[in-house]
C-alpha positions as CSV (number, residue, x, y, z in Angstrom):
1,M,-62.8,13.3,12.2
2,A,-62.1,12.2,15.8
3,I,-59.1,13.5,17.6
4,L,-57.6,10.8,19.6
5,K,-57.8,12.6,22.9
6,V,-54.5,9.6,25.0
7,P,-51.3,9.7,23.6
8,V,-50.2,7.1,23.0
9,D,-47.3,5.1,24.7
10,Q,-44.6,2.5,25.7
11,N,-47.3,0.7,27.4
12,D,-49.7,0.9,24.7
13,H,-50.1,-2.2,22.6
14,I,-48.6,-0.9,19.4
15,R,-47.6,-3.1,15.6
16,G,-46.5,-0.1,12.6
17,P,-44.1,2.6,12.6
18,A,-44.3,5.1,15.0
19,H,-44.5,7.9,13.5
20,A,-47.2,6.9,10.9
21,P,-50.4,8.9,9.7
22,I,-53.1,6.5,10.2
23,T,-53.3,5.2,14.1
24,L,-56.0,2.7,14.4
25,V,-56.8,2.3,18.2
26,E,-59.1,-0.6,19.5
27,Y,-60.9,-0.8,22.8
28,G,-61.1,-4.4,23.1
29,D,-62.1,-7.5,25.2
30,Y,-60.6,-11.3,25.6
31,E,-63.4,-12.6,25.6
32,C,-65.2,-11.1,23.4
33,P,-67.1,-12.4,20.1
34,H,-67.3,-9.2,18.5
35,C,-63.9,-8.3,19.2
36,A,-62.6,-12.3,18.1
37,A,-64.1,-11.6,14.4
38,A,-62.5,-7.8,14.6
39,R,-59.1,-9.4,13.9
40,P,-58.8,-10.2,11.1
41,I,-60.7,-7.7,9.3
42,V,-58.3,-5.4,11.8
43,D,-55.4,-7.2,9.8
44,H,-56.4,-7.0,6.1
45,V,-56.7,-2.9,6.9
46,Q,-53.8,-3.1,8.4
47,L,-51.9,-4.8,5.1
48,S,-54.4,-2.8,3.2
49,F,-52.2,0.2,4.8
50,G,-49.1,-1.3,5.3
51,G,-45.9,1.7,6.5
52,R,-48.7,3.7,6.4
53,M,-51.3,3.1,9.7
54,R,-50.2,2.0,13.1
55,F,-52.6,0.3,15.2
56,V,-53.0,0.5,19.3
57,F,-54.8,-2.4,21.1
58,R,-56.1,-1.0,24.4
59,H,-57.6,-3.8,27.2
60,F,-61.3,-2.6,27.7
61,P,-62.6,-6.5,30.1
62,L,-66.3,-6.3,30.0
63,T,-66.1,-7.8,34.1
64,E,-69.9,-8.3,33.8
65,I,-70.5,-10.6,31.5
66,H,-66.6,-11.3,30.3
67,P,-66.0,-12.5,34.1
68,H,-62.3,-13.3,32.9
69,A,-61.6,-10.4,31.0
70,E,-59.5,-8.9,33.6
71,I,-57.3,-11.8,34.2
72,A,-56.8,-12.6,30.2
73,A,-56.0,-9.0,30.0
């Protein structure tokens, strides 16, 4: 199993309980169509796991192909 090496902290965008046993971290770009397509799937997974999972979003703007992503982040 993968281990999160950069701890989640107050600077992250977090949905879900702080002490949930499962943490899903997404590195996303607001202009990325694949990130947008993943959104409803992540919402469904989080709903399915309920309080057992927290979702963390971290900005990862792909500025080489999405010129406005960094500003949006």
